[in-house]
C-alpha positions in Angstrom: 38.6 -58.0 24.4 40.0 -58.5 21.0 39.6 -56.3 17.9 37.4 -59.0 16.5 35.0 -58.4 19.4 34.7 -54.7 18.3 34.0 -55.7 14.8 31.3 -58.2 15.8 29.5 -56.9 18.9 27.2 -59.2 20.7 23.5 -58.9 20.4 23.1 -57.1 23.7 25.7 -54.5 22.6 24.0 -54.0 19.3 20.7 -53.5 21.1 22.3 -51.0 23.5 23.8 -49.0 20.5 20.4 -48.9 18.8 19.0 -47.3 22.0 21.8 -44.8 22.6 22.6 -43.8 19.0 20.0 -41.4 17.4 18.5 -42.6 14.2 19.2 -40.6 11.0 15.8 -41.0 9.6 16.2 -38.1 7.2 19.0 -39.7 5.3 16.9 -42.9 5.0 14.2 -41.0 3.1 14.1 -41.4 -0.7 15.7 -38.6 -2.8 12.3 -37.5 -4.2 11.0 -36.9 -0.7 14.1 -35.0 0.4 13.9 -32.9 -2.8 10.3 -32.1 -2.0 11.2 -30.9 1.5 14.1 -28.8 0.2 11.9 -27.2 -2.4 10.3 -25.1 0.3 13.7 -23.4 1.0 15.6 -20.8 -0.9 18.7 -22.2 -2.5 21.0 -20.6 0.0 19.1 -22.2 2.9 18.8 -25.5 1.1 22.5 -25.5 0.7 23.0 -25.1 4.5 21.1 -28.3 5.1 23.9 -30.3 3.5 25.8 -30.3 6.8 23.2 -32.6 8.2 24.4 -35.6 6.1 27.1 -36.4 3.6 24.6 -38.5 1.6 22.6 -35.5 0.5 25.4 -32.9 0.6 24.8 -31.8 -3.0 21.2 -32.9 -3.3 20.0 -29.3 -3.3 21.6 -28.7 -6.7 19.1 -31.1 -8.2 16.2 -28.9 -7.3 14.2 -27.8 -10.4 14.1 -24.2 -9.1 17.1 -22.0 -8.2 16.2 -19.1 -5.8 19.1 -16.7 -5.0 18.7 -13.7 -2.8 21.2 -11.1 -1.7 20.8 -7.9 0.2 23.0 -5.7 2.3 21.8 -7.4 5.5 22.2 -10.9 4.0 24.1 -13.4 6.0 26.9 -14.8 3.9 27.8 -18.3 5.1 27.8 -20.2 1.9 29.9 -23.2 2.8 33.2 -21.6 1.9 36.0 -23.5 3.5 38.7 -21.0 2.6 39.7 -17.9 4.5 36.9 -15.5 5.2 36.8 -12.8 2.5 35.5 -10.2 4.9 37.9 -10.6 7.7 40.0 -7.5 6.8 37.2 -5.3 5.6 37.7 -1.7 6.9 34.4 -0.2 6.2 30.8 -0.9 5.2 31.4 -0.7 1.5 34.3 -3.2 1.6 32.2 -5.5 3.7 29.4 -5.3 1.2 31.7 -5.9 -1.7 33.2 -8.9 0.0 29.8 -10.3 0.7 28.5 -9.7 -2.9 31.6 -11.4 -4.3 31.1 -14.3 -2.0 27.4 -14.6 -3.0 28.2 -14.5 -6.7 30.8 -17.2 -6.3 28.3 -19.4 -4.5 25.7 -18.7 -7.1 28.0 -19.7 -10.0 29.0 -22.8 -8.0 25.4 -23.8 -7.8 24.9 -23.5 -11.5 28.2 -25.3 -12.2 27.4 -28.3 -10.0 24.1 -28.8 -11.9 26.2 -29.8 -15.0 23.7 -28.4 -17.4 20.7 -30.0 -15.8 17.5 -28.2 -16.8 16.2 -25.4 -14.5 12.5 -24.8 -14.3 12.7 -21.4 -12.6 15.7 -19.1 -11.9 15.1 -16.3 -9.4 17.8 -13.7 -8.7 17.3 -10.9 -6.2 20.1 -8.4 -5.8 18.8 -5.6 -3.6 22.4 -4.4 -2.9 24.7 -4.3 -5.9 28.2 -2.8 -5.9 28.9 -0.9 -9.1 31.4 -2.9 -11.2 29.8 -6.2 -10.6 27.8 -6.1 -13.8 30.1 -8.5 -15.6 29.8 -11.2 -12.9 26.0 -10.7 -12.9 26.0 -11.2 -16.7 28.0 -14.4 -16.5 25.8 -15.8 -13.8 22.6 -15.2 -15.8 24.2 -16.4 -19.0 25.2 -19.7 -17.2 21.6 -20.2 -15.9 20.2 -19.6 -19.4 22.3 -22.5 -20.7 20.3 -24.9 -18.5 17.2 -25.1 -20.7 15.7 -22.4 -18.5 11.9 -21.9 -18.6 11.2 -19.1 -16.1 13.3 -16.1 -15.1 12.6 -13.7 -12.2 15.2 -11.0 -11.7 15.3 -8.0 -9.4 18.4 -5.9 -9.6 18.7 -2.5 -7.9 21.2 0.3 -7.9 23.7 -0.8 -10.5 23.2 1.9 -13.2 25.8 0.3 -15.4 24.0 -3.0 -15.8 22.3 -3.5 -19.1 19.7 -6.2 -19.8 21.0 -6.8 -23.3 24.3 -8.2 -22.2 22.9 -11.0 -20.2 21.4 -12.8 -23.2 17.8 -12.7 -21.8 16.3 -11.6 -25.1 17.5 -14.5 -27.2 16.8 -17.5 -25.1 14.7 -20.0 -27.1 13.4 -22.0 -24.0 12.1 -19.1 -21.9 8.4 -19.3 -21.2 8.2 -16.6 -18.5 10.4 -13.5 -18.1 10.1 -11.1 -15.2 12.6 -8.3 -14.6 12.3 -5.6 -11.9 15.2 -3.1 -12.2 15.5 0.0 -10.1 17.4 2.5 -12.2 18.1 -0.1 -14.9 17.8 1.0 -18.5 15.9 -1.2 -20.9 18.4 -1.7 -23.8 17.7 -4.3 -26.4 20.4 -6.1 -28.4 20.4 -6.0 -32.2 19.0 -9.5 -32.3 15.9 -10.2 -30.2 13.8 -13.4 -30.5 12.0 -15.3 -27.8 10.0 -17.9 -29.7 8.4 -19.7 -26.7 7.8 -16.7 -24.4 4.2 -16.5 -23.1 4.5 -14.1 -20.1 6.6 -10.9 -20.0 6.8 -8.6 -17.0 9.1 -5.5 -17.1 8.8 -3.3 -14.1 10.6 -0.1 -13.0 12.6 0.0 -16.2 13.5 3.0 -18.3 13.4 2.5 -22.0 16.1 4.4 -23.9 13.7 4.8 -26.8 9.9 4.5 -27.2 10.1 1.9 -29.9 12.2 -0.7 -28.1 9.1 -2.0 -26.3 7.3 -2.5 -29.7 10.3 -4.3 -31.1 10.4 -6.6 -28.0 6.7 -7.5 -28.4 7.1 -8.3 -32.0 9.9 -10.7 -31.2 7.5 -12.8 -29.0 5.1 -14.6 -31.4 3.4 -16.6 -28.6 3.1 -13.8 -26.0 -0.1 -14.1 -24.0 0.6 -11.9 -20.9 2.4 -8.6 -20.8 3.0 -6.3 -17.8 4.8 -3.0 -18.3 5.8 -0.7 -15.5 8.2 1.5 -17.4 9.6 4.8 -16.1 11.1 7.4 -18.4 11.5 11.1 -18.1 14.4 11.6 -20.6 12.9 10.6 -23.9 14.0 12.9 -26.8 11.5 15.3 -28.3 11.6 13.2 -31.5 10.2 10.2 -29.7 7.6 12.2 -27.7 5.4 12.4 -30.8 5.6 8.7 -31.6 3.2 6.0 -30.4 4.2 2.9 -28.5 2.5 0.1 -30.3 1.6 -2.8 -27.9 -0.5 -4.7 -30.4 -0.1 -8.5 -30.5 -2.5 -11.0 -32.1 -1.7 -13.6 -29.3 -2.0 -11.2 -26.3 -4.7 -12.1 -23.8 -3.7 -10.1 -20.7 -2.1 -6.6 -20.5 -1.2 -4.6 -17.4 0.2 -1.1 -17.9 1.6 1.2 -15.1 4.4 3.6 -14.6 5.2 6.8 -16.5 6.1 7.0 -20.1 6.1 10.8 -20.4 4.7 12.3 -23.6 4.1 9.0 -25.5 0.9 7.5 -26.8 -0.2 3.9 -26.5 -1.8 1.9 -29.3 -3.4 -1.4 -28.3 -4.9 -3.7 -30.9 -5.7 -7.3 -30.2 -8.8 -9.3 -30.9 -7.7 -12.0 -28.3 -7.2 -9.5 -25.4 -9.4 -10.5 -22.5 -7.9 -8.6 -19.5 -6.7 -5.0 -19.5 -5.4 -3.1 -16.4 -4.3 0.4 -17.0 -2.6 2.5 -14.3 -0.2 4.5 -16.4 0.4 8.2 -16.1 1.4 11.2 -18.3 0.7 9.6 -21.6 -0.8 11.7 -24.4 -3.4 9.3 -25.6 -4.5 5.6 -25.4 -6.1 4.1 -28.4 -7.8 0.7 -27.7 -9.2 -1.7 -30.3 -9.9 -4.8 -28.3 -13.6 -5.8 -28.8 -13.2 -9.0 -26.8 -12.0 -7.6 -23.5 -13.9 -9.1 -20.6 -12.1 -7.6 -17.6 -11.1 -3.9 -17.4 -9.4 -2.0 -14.6 -8.9 1.6 -15.6 -7.3 4.0 -13.1 -5.7 7.0 -14.7 -6.0 10.7 -15.4 -5.3 9.9 -19.1 -8.2 9.8 -21.5 -8.8 6.8 -23.6 -10.1 6.5 -27.2 -12.2 3.3 -27.6 -12.1 2.3 -31.3 -15.2 0.2 -30.7 -17.4 -0.6 -27.8 -16.4 -3.4 -25.4 -19.4 -5.6 -26.1 -17.8 -8.7 -24.3 -17.1 -6.8 -21.1 -18.0 -8.7 -18.0 -16.4 -6.7 -15.2 -15.0 -3.2 -15.0 -13.3 -1.2 -12.2 -13.1 2.5 -13.1 -11.4 5.5 -11.6 -11.4 8.5 -14.0 -11.5 12.2 -13.7 -13.4 14.7 -15.8 -11.4 17.9 -16.3 -13.2 21.2 -15.7 -10.6 23.4 -17.5 -8.8 22.9 -20.9 -5.5 22.9 -19.1 -6.5 20.3 -16.5 -5.6 16.7 -17.0 -8.4 14.2 -17.3 -11.3 13.4 -19.6 -13.2 16.0 -21.5 -17.0 15.7 -21.2 -17.2 14.4 -24.8 -14.4 11.8 -24.2 -16.0 10.7 -20.9 -19.4 10.2 -22.6 -17.8 8.1 -25.4 -15.9 6.1 -22.8 -19.0 5.4 -20.7 -20.9 4.4 -23.7 -18.2 1.9 -24.5 -19.0 0.2 -21.2 -22.7 -0.3 -21.8 -22.4 -4.1 -22.0 -20.7 -4.6 -18.6 -22.2 -7.0 -16.1 -20.3 -6.0 -13.0 -19.2 -2.4 -12.4 -17.1 -0.8 -9.6 -17.0 3.0 -9.4 -14.6 5.1 -7.3 -15.5 8.5 -6.0 -13.8 10.4 -8.8 -15.8 8.3 -11.3 -19.0 9.1 -9.5 -18.2 12.8 -9.6 -17.4 12.5 -13.3 -20.5 10.6 -14.2 -22.6 13.2 -12.4 -21.5 15.7 -15.0 -22.9 13.5 -17.8 -25.7 11.9 -15.9 -28.3 12.9 -18.6 -26.3 11.1 -21.2 -25.7 7.8 -19.5 -26.4 4.7 -21.7 -28.7 1.9 -20.6 -26.6 -0.8 -18.9 -28.9 -3.6 -19.9 -26.5 -6.4 -18.8 -25.5 -4.8 -15.5 -26.4 -7.0 -12.5 -23.7 -6.0 -9.9 -22.9 -2.4 -9.0 -20.3 -1.4 -6.4 -19.9 2.2 -5.2 -16.8 3.6 -3.4 -17.5 7.2 -2.3 -14.4 7.4 -0.1 -11.6 10.0 -0.6 -9.9 9.7 -3.9 -6.3 10.4 -4.9 -7.5 12.0 -8.1 -9.6 14.7 -6.3 -8.6 17.7 -4.2 -12.1 18.7 -3.3 -14.2 15.9 -1.9 -17.9 16.0 -2.5 -19.5 13.0 -0.9 -23.0 14.2 -2.0 -22.2 13.2 -5.6 -23.0 9.6 -4.7 -26.6 10.4 -3.9 -26.8 12.9 -6.8 -25.7 10.4 -9.5 -27.3 7.2 -8.0 -30.8 7.9 -9.3 -29.5 8.1 -12.9 -27.3 5.0 -12.5 -30.2 2.9 -11.1 -32.6 4.2 -13.7 -30.2 3.1 -16.4 -29.6 -0.4 -14.9 -33.0 -2.1 -15.2 -31.6 -5.6 -14.5 -29.5 -4.7 -11.4 -29.6 -7.4 -8.7 -26.7 -6.6 -6.4 -25.9 -3.2 -4.9 -22.7 -2.8 -2.8 -21.7 0.3 -0.9 -18.0 0.5 0.2 -19.1 2.9 2.9 -22.0 5.3 3.5 -21.4 9.0 4.3 -23.9 11.2 6.1 -23.7 14.0 3.4 -26.9 14.4 1.4 -28.4 17.1 -0.8 -28.4 19.7 2.0 -27.6 19.8 5.7 -31.2 20.7 6.6 -32.7 17.6 5.1 -33.0 14.4 7.0 -31.2 11.4 5.5 -34.4 9.2 5.5 -36.2 11.9 3.6 -33.5 12.0 0.9 -33.4 8.2 0.3 -36.6 7.9 -1.8 -35.2 10.5 -4.2 -31.6 9.1 -4.2 -32.7 5.5 -4.4 -36.1 5.2 -6.0 -38.3 2.5 -4.5 -38.9 1.0 -8.0 -35.1 0.4 -8.2 -35.1 -1.3 -4.8 -37.9 -3.7 -5.7 -35.9 -5.8 -8.1 -32.7 -5.9 -6.0 -31.7 -9.3 -4.6 -28.6 -8.5 -2.6 -27.4 -5.4 -0.8 -24.1 -5.0 1.1 -22.2 -2.3 3.1 -18.5 -3.1 3.3 -17.7 -0.7 6.1 -20.7 -0.5 8.5 -19.8 1.8 11.5 -23.2 1.7 13.3 -24.0 5.3 12.5 -27.6 6.4 12.5 -27.8 7.2 8.8 -26.5 3.7 8.1 -29.4 2.2 10.2 -31.8 4.3 8.1 -30.3 3.0 4.9 -30.6 -0.6 6.1 -34.2 0.0 7.2 -35.1 1.5 3.9 -33.8 -1.5 1.9 -35.5 -4.0 4.2 -38.8 -2.1 4.1 -38.9 -1.9 0.3 -36.9 -4.8 -1.0 -39.6 -7.2 -2.0 -37.1 -9.4 -3.9 -34.3 -9.0 -1.4 -32.7 -12.4 -0.4 -29.5 -11.3 1.4 -28.2 -8.2 3.2 -24.6 -8.3 4.3 -23.1 -5.8 6.8 -19.3 -5.8 7.3 -17.5 -3.8 10.0 -17.7 -3.2 13.7 -21.0 -5.0 14.3 -20.9 -8.3 16.2 -23.7 -10.9 16.2 -24.2 -10.3 20.0 -24.1 -6.5 19.8 -27.0 -4.1 20.3 -26.5 -2.9 16.7 -27.4 -6.4 15.4 -30.4 -6.7 17.7 -31.7 -3.4 16.4 -31.3 -4.3 12.8 -32.9 -7.7 13.3 -35.9 -6.0 14.8 -36.5 -4.0 11.5 -39.5 -5.1 9.5 -38.7 -7.0 6.4 -40.7 -6.8 3.2 -39.2 -10.1 2.1 -39.4 -12.9 4.6 -36.7 -14.8 2.7 -34.1 -12.1 3.2 -31.1 -13.2 5.3 -29.1 -10.7 7.3 -25.5 -11.5 7.6 -22.9 -9.8 9.9 -19.3 -10.1 9.0 -16.0 -8.7 10.2 -14.4 -6.0 8.0 -13.0 -7.6 4.9 -9.4 -6.5 4.2 -9.7 -7.7 0.6 -11.0 -4.9 -1.5 -13.0 -5.6 -4.5 
């Protein structure tokens, strides 16, 4: 057979080769489809797929998102053809250092191969950082910022020498979203700070070196709409402890505060603010002037000063504590009364156990919640309380229901047996705790954790017997449609023939 015969095989030979040679269907796909498939992988994993075909060896560098993750247990096989850096490592630290260098080299190579092509999102997770790598980290972030970057998500832990300011994060004109989580990383701002297009800023587990750096950063973001701060600081100077951290911004719509900024006060003023979540600790005072807030989550021992009532409030989730002694942290009775009055326009209200106990102290001063249609009660053990009194639910409930004339939905997270006294039967206490007149206008009732206890059956029977407007009762928990519990409940007489009784498995999603 001549060489010509090999170059031009016969038709039977071509047919045989088609049958015995596997088709490379992936390489035949258009680049757009291949890029879509690769978009589901982290950048390191997408890079490994390049061994499948030379046609798309460097296709992964065209992905709009760059996702780089390194941890101590990270497998470092980043296509290096040279000698293995870790082959002579003598201990764990040397091994980690070699791996981190290898990872940074790979990450820089990814950015270089893009040749300045725009990056939509740059994610960098360094869970294990060797001290001394801060310069290489800075150069990597700076290179990414030069690619018309829109979104940055950075998590860097354990390198105390790394400073945010050096990476150029606070002077990028194209950034729209910036998220930084930095265990033991100081929040240090450069002299020049300006982020003209930034709309979302998330700073978590950072320690500001001075209380005013946060205010300066907010003022440098004229389009800022969403701000999340989880700052930690225990070493502020005494001079700064008396100064307020001003978080005011005319464009701000969503604000989430957590962490611990010891000794400082917060000032929040924004007419456009619609969502406020406050979980901070150890602040001196919070002053809020945001009349258009619609959603409020407040879980703190710190008292809050409402400059004006939240008339636009739609939904509130409250965990507060009323202090019994001058030295105890929490709301004073006067502050609590003012805070509760500020919530009088709310439509949906969720109260934790500590809040129920606090409201009981000022039950005679509760405002009329004329817009309240949904009330959720969680009498379970609360982190804010050392002495649990489950009876406070039944003690404060009459006042709450009396001051909510338009209530339609009542939800119990769970129902405890405790009532006014151990000698009283639960069914005898119910008419006093939940007046029949309040039950008449309810349309829905729900128990999130129904355990099939006798007092729970009595509560269900009470609502079915007196709920003339009741259209739905939902019981979540151990009950099953075929169980004896269900059959017993379905046998209860219903005042409203239109009432549906629904049995569901326990919902892991808390309200």
